[in-house]
Legacy VTK file of the C-alpha trace (Angstrom):
# vtk DataFile Version 3.0
C-alpha trace
ASCII
DATASET POLYDATA
POINTS 393 float
71.120 258.109 182.788
69.870 259.090 186.145
71.657 261.649 187.717
72.488 259.688 191.495
71.521 261.770 194.763
70.351 259.171 196.930
71.874 258.303 200.084
74.860 256.451 201.042
74.493 253.017 202.294
75.166 253.565 206.081
73.140 256.860 205.718
70.584 254.347 204.099
70.059 252.288 206.613
70.173 254.124 209.368
67.957 256.305 208.560
65.352 253.667 207.858
66.276 251.715 211.226
66.233 255.061 213.245
62.339 256.379 211.837
61.322 252.821 212.597
62.856 252.120 216.031
61.862 256.194 216.995
58.269 256.176 215.375
57.261 252.798 216.807
58.480 254.097 220.599
56.716 257.815 219.455
53.691 255.997 218.967
53.327 253.691 222.085
54.283 256.546 224.067
51.399 258.788 222.533
48.939 255.807 222.661
49.457 255.315 226.314
48.890 259.544 227.045
46.406 259.222 224.576
44.534 256.252 226.861
45.650 258.492 230.405
44.808 261.608 228.842
41.294 260.497 227.789
40.485 258.250 231.100
41.460 261.289 233.017
38.836 263.816 230.916
36.097 261.324 231.225
36.325 260.551 235.225
36.854 264.076 236.048
33.745 264.900 233.558
31.950 262.326 235.798
32.699 263.975 239.080
29.982 266.223 241.142
31.716 270.400 240.354
32.897 270.400 244.039
34.634 267.303 244.069
36.323 268.224 240.419
37.337 271.192 242.266
38.411 269.815 245.449
40.643 267.497 243.274
41.915 269.825 240.989
43.660 271.725 244.045
44.645 268.840 245.318
46.277 267.322 242.332
48.494 270.854 242.110
49.596 270.011 245.201
49.252 266.591 246.429
51.349 266.791 249.242
49.257 268.628 251.446
46.530 266.152 251.764
47.853 263.037 250.408
45.576 260.596 252.409
42.203 262.280 250.624
44.441 262.590 247.309
44.410 258.704 247.310
40.854 258.276 248.700
39.712 260.519 246.097
41.923 258.312 243.092
41.289 254.976 244.875
37.087 255.821 244.476
37.214 257.222 241.093
39.968 255.496 239.179
39.898 251.967 240.605
42.034 250.577 243.860
44.417 248.545 241.593
45.088 252.206 239.225
48.379 252.485 241.420
49.223 248.979 241.675
52.743 248.450 240.693
52.432 244.591 239.215
53.803 243.727 235.638
49.984 242.502 236.164
48.529 245.639 236.083
46.507 247.584 233.190
50.008 249.893 232.638
51.897 246.895 231.560
48.714 245.180 230.173
47.926 248.359 227.831
52.090 248.707 226.438
52.024 245.134 225.914
48.997 245.173 223.472
50.050 248.283 221.912
53.640 246.385 220.974
51.865 243.288 220.159
49.747 246.063 217.690
52.742 248.113 216.467
54.949 244.897 215.393
53.308 244.160 212.441
53.302 247.794 211.113
56.922 247.945 212.190
57.194 244.307 210.097
55.274 246.300 207.012
57.155 249.284 207.021
60.522 247.955 207.417
59.802 245.345 204.052
58.608 247.960 202.534
61.948 250.427 203.079
64.346 247.966 202.462
62.241 247.193 199.041
64.765 249.509 197.089
67.528 247.853 198.485
66.051 244.652 197.569
65.124 245.696 194.109
68.450 246.762 192.861
70.111 243.750 193.673
67.651 241.615 192.046
68.050 243.239 189.048
71.957 243.642 189.228
71.036 239.469 189.705
69.438 239.507 186.664
71.560 240.963 184.784
74.243 238.780 185.541
72.738 235.937 185.342
71.873 236.930 181.548
75.604 237.762 181.144
76.869 234.360 182.493
74.509 232.613 179.583
76.753 234.612 177.294
73.833 237.619 176.672
76.711 240.805 177.183
74.141 243.111 175.844
72.494 242.866 179.390
71.799 245.653 181.277
70.730 246.267 185.216
67.704 248.879 185.879
68.623 251.829 187.837
65.800 251.680 190.790
64.599 254.831 192.491
65.145 255.701 196.127
68.123 252.723 196.512
71.557 253.967 198.518
73.966 255.938 196.726
76.724 253.517 196.483
73.748 250.902 194.961
73.391 253.313 192.281
77.005 254.087 190.937
77.250 250.213 191.249
74.650 249.571 189.086
75.902 252.489 186.754
79.452 250.853 186.653
78.379 247.396 186.028
76.299 248.948 182.775
79.067 250.705 181.515
81.640 247.436 181.996
78.362 245.843 180.019
78.750 247.683 177.415
82.081 247.726 177.017
82.315 244.056 177.555
79.537 244.131 174.808
81.825 246.275 172.395
84.607 243.979 172.654
82.681 240.858 171.904
81.879 242.449 168.779
85.229 243.584 167.893
86.720 240.356 169.180
84.150 238.490 166.592
84.605 240.882 163.950
88.591 240.125 164.650
88.457 236.912 164.361
86.923 236.607 161.491
88.717 239.124 159.789
92.232 237.305 161.394
90.814 234.220 159.643
89.961 235.524 156.002
93.745 236.963 155.796
95.573 234.201 157.023
93.397 232.582 154.425
94.873 234.550 151.340
97.902 233.769 151.437
97.621 230.381 152.495
94.962 229.153 149.692
97.338 231.267 147.771
100.567 228.888 148.368
98.294 225.740 148.477
96.384 226.287 145.413
100.065 226.945 143.813
101.807 224.073 145.126
98.857 222.303 143.980
99.154 223.380 140.159
102.761 221.978 139.826
101.723 219.030 141.983
98.930 218.444 139.266
101.358 219.640 135.929
99.446 223.062 135.721
102.612 224.973 136.599
106.311 224.085 136.253
108.139 223.951 139.368
110.574 226.158 138.593
112.353 228.837 140.966
109.802 231.417 140.037
107.042 229.312 140.749
108.619 228.589 144.159
109.326 232.130 145.003
105.536 232.822 144.261
104.909 230.395 147.000
107.537 231.603 149.099
106.505 234.877 149.050
103.235 233.868 149.772
104.587 231.686 153.088
106.944 234.997 153.906
103.282 237.206 153.832
101.880 234.279 156.010
104.816 234.625 158.999
104.775 238.164 158.944
100.870 238.309 159.591
101.565 235.302 162.542
104.482 237.577 163.728
101.992 240.675 163.491
99.287 239.002 165.161
101.685 237.792 167.998
103.316 240.862 168.842
99.641 242.441 168.922
99.004 239.716 171.513
101.661 240.883 173.831
101.091 244.376 173.759
97.465 243.608 174.465
98.472 241.592 177.233
100.965 244.494 178.477
103.620 241.661 178.263
105.377 243.321 175.639
109.066 243.772 176.513
111.090 247.217 175.728
114.690 247.382 176.193
114.590 251.202 176.980
117.672 253.404 176.801
118.206 256.875 176.235
116.970 257.929 172.291
117.347 260.808 170.361
114.180 261.355 168.237
115.461 263.288 165.669
118.084 260.923 165.010
115.737 257.845 164.751
113.975 260.045 162.167
116.779 260.710 160.465
117.876 256.810 160.511
114.841 255.341 159.280
114.023 257.905 156.287
117.655 257.071 155.643
116.283 253.458 155.175
113.365 254.072 153.674
114.737 256.324 150.762
114.965 254.004 147.881
110.630 252.911 148.632
110.242 256.485 148.934
112.200 257.588 145.731
110.647 254.554 143.934
107.639 256.073 144.782
107.798 259.434 144.433
107.542 260.882 147.604
110.324 262.946 149.636
111.044 262.833 153.742
111.429 265.984 155.091
112.642 265.654 158.753
112.327 269.269 159.941
113.827 269.186 163.391
117.462 270.026 163.948
117.846 270.330 168.084
118.423 266.762 170.114
115.037 265.762 171.651
115.698 262.713 173.658
113.169 260.467 175.844
113.933 257.018 177.368
112.485 254.339 174.631
113.447 250.979 173.322
114.697 252.630 169.980
113.987 249.272 168.034
110.210 249.144 168.913
109.714 252.988 168.411
112.088 252.800 164.965
109.028 250.128 164.015
106.620 252.569 164.883
108.239 255.376 162.508
108.357 252.901 160.054
105.123 251.654 160.290
103.803 254.772 159.857
106.386 255.893 157.045
105.569 252.729 154.953
101.604 253.917 155.616
102.391 257.715 153.728
104.418 255.782 150.943
101.752 253.340 150.620
98.840 255.742 150.748
99.666 259.214 150.663
102.444 259.428 148.171
100.725 261.001 145.097
101.292 264.573 147.847
104.796 264.021 147.271
105.970 265.186 150.718
106.062 263.668 154.439
107.406 266.142 156.941
108.473 264.536 160.216
109.398 266.822 163.535
110.428 265.793 166.946
109.809 268.070 169.725
109.578 268.472 173.258
106.634 269.491 175.142
105.895 269.906 179.098
104.209 266.718 179.064
107.313 264.478 177.073
108.109 264.404 173.750
106.150 263.879 170.160
106.414 262.333 166.649
104.658 264.876 164.226
103.897 263.612 160.911
102.418 265.547 157.820
101.856 264.196 154.488
99.931 265.783 151.363
97.869 262.920 150.181
94.334 262.454 149.846
93.508 261.988 153.771
90.918 259.809 154.964
87.364 260.133 155.491
86.576 261.605 159.078
84.602 258.541 159.968
87.815 256.505 159.699
89.881 258.773 161.577
88.080 256.864 165.325
88.736 253.459 164.082
91.841 253.497 161.937
94.045 252.355 164.459
91.856 248.890 165.055
93.314 245.740 163.742
92.195 244.955 160.001
90.633 248.325 159.147
91.136 249.624 156.067
89.531 252.654 154.115
87.026 251.998 151.570
89.607 252.409 148.057
92.952 253.923 149.822
93.539 250.609 152.383
92.578 248.069 149.830
94.734 244.782 150.584
95.994 245.174 146.679
98.125 248.191 147.928
99.982 245.016 150.107
99.034 246.467 153.870
97.482 243.573 156.048
95.450 246.414 158.588
97.692 245.251 161.691
100.407 247.912 161.145
98.656 250.759 162.846
97.350 249.081 165.680
101.077 247.797 165.650
101.825 250.972 166.446
99.670 251.666 169.272
100.269 248.850 171.068
104.053 249.884 170.936
103.383 253.461 172.142
100.519 252.501 174.842
103.813 249.824 175.881
106.131 252.889 176.543
103.343 255.060 178.343
102.239 257.264 175.349
99.710 257.607 172.632
99.281 257.827 168.977
96.408 259.577 167.435
95.395 260.752 163.373
93.771 264.283 162.595
93.086 266.210 159.822
96.334 267.769 157.932
96.098 272.054 158.480
96.060 271.949 154.212
95.139 268.427 153.475
96.232 265.082 154.112
96.673 263.278 157.011
98.865 264.413 160.206
99.633 261.818 162.294
101.184 262.483 166.034
103.069 260.299 168.543
103.349 261.400 172.398
105.383 260.332 174.486
107.122 260.549 178.438
110.385 261.520 178.780
111.103 258.635 181.379
114.235 258.517 183.820
116.643 260.636 182.034
120.025 261.113 183.704
121.438 264.366 183.273
LINES 1 394
393 0 1 2 3 4 5 6 7 8 9 10 11 12 13 14 15 16 17 18 19 20 21 22 23 24 25 26 27 28 29 30 31 32 33 34 35 36 37 38 39 40 41 42 43 44 45 46 47 48 49 50 51 52 53 54 55 56 57 58 59 60 61 62 63 64 65 66 67 68 69 70 71 72 73 74 75 76 77 78 79 80 81 82 83 84 85 86 87 88 89 90 91 92 93 94 95 96 97 98 99 100 101 102 103 104 105 106 107 108 109 110 111 112 113 114 115 116 117 118 119 120 121 122 123 124 125 126 127 128 129 130 131 132 133 134 135 136 137 138 139 140 141 142 143 144 145 146 147 148 149 150 151 152 153 154 155 156 157 158 159 160 161 162 163 164 165 166 167 168 169 170 171 172 173 174 175 176 177 178 179 180 181 182 183 184 185 186 187 188 189 190 191 192 193 194 195 196 197 198 199 200 201 202 203 204 205 206 207 208 209 210 211 212 213 214 215 216 217 218 219 220 221 222 223 224 225 226 227 228 229 230 231 232 233 234 235 236 237 238 239 240 241 242 243 244 245 246 247 248 249 250 251 252 253 254 255 256 257 258 259 260 261 262 263 264 265 266 267 268 269 270 271 272 273 274 275 276 277 278 279 280 281 282 283 284 285 286 287 288 289 290 291 292 293 294 295 296 297 298 299 300 301 302 303 304 305 306 307 308 309 310 311 312 313 314 315 316 317 318 319 320 321 322 323 324 325 326 327 328 329 330 331 332 333 334 335 336 337 338 339 340 341 342 343 344 345 346 347 348 349 350 351 352 353 354 355 356 357 358 359 360 361 362 363 364 365 366 367 368 369 370 371 372 373 374 375 376 377 378 379 380 381 382 383 384 385 386 387 388 389 390 391 392
């Protein structure tokens, strides 16, 4: 991308207008001066030497003998030389010069305005392509365009790159969404069809299998609804002063049976209270998602440590497991919808691929963030940052 070193639009326009105006006046004045200078030199060259010397003295001091001065001028320059009429040769010369200069001014003006017009043309062409659905369209950067136009073009191209990325993500999300919703729906329909055809006996066990698929479908729709609210900035929060250390212990106690079954131990290493203004239900949902992910994908590590701590910018929740971790190229996209690593995030493990996206949406609604990084020794470290908010002492 080119570095912007152009002039501002105001200066760009002023420089060109003033250059044309001043240049036109200077050219006309220079032509008039040349006309008088050449005529004067030519006439004086034709004068006798004695008359030339006399005229030089009178020209230096015309008041000494004005009658003689005008006699010489009228005799050699013509009686109409001093005529103040609008039809005099001087005004005729000015008119001719103006007529000759105007086409040059027009040509130079149009040439000077070409970068601005070209930049607008590129932007208009790119916008037209976008209106037809081509989100990869880019506007070319024109040299010597005004600074504001250069910045506008760069911002337009950046916007189009983001729009193209959003379009790709949206298409991929729709495909993944249809696939995720189709799986439980197909399973439930197949099981019901089998019972209607007599393949399966309509007993409680078969009905429970159908109910499980319908519950999974209902969960997916609820998660997608929550994500749509978070993306639109409409996720409602009931904030109150929340002790994050207490919240971690509550969630750990709630998931203790699953942890024991998976052979994992939750270790809450923070003892001091860490308070911030947050929605305890939504934030508890985030903690549950992170802990369930550790149970699902890092149980072989045997331990998940979590702590809450105050920072100069607010509060942090830090989770560290000792599992296999994730590939480095998966870290930037692991909070996107329906993303799973090749092996550990397989569908049969029970994840929908929406949990971490929901966690990110809830953290964003709180004005915070969530990100993942490799653990110090092994495993994965997930850090949640939250602002303190308006806590009254």
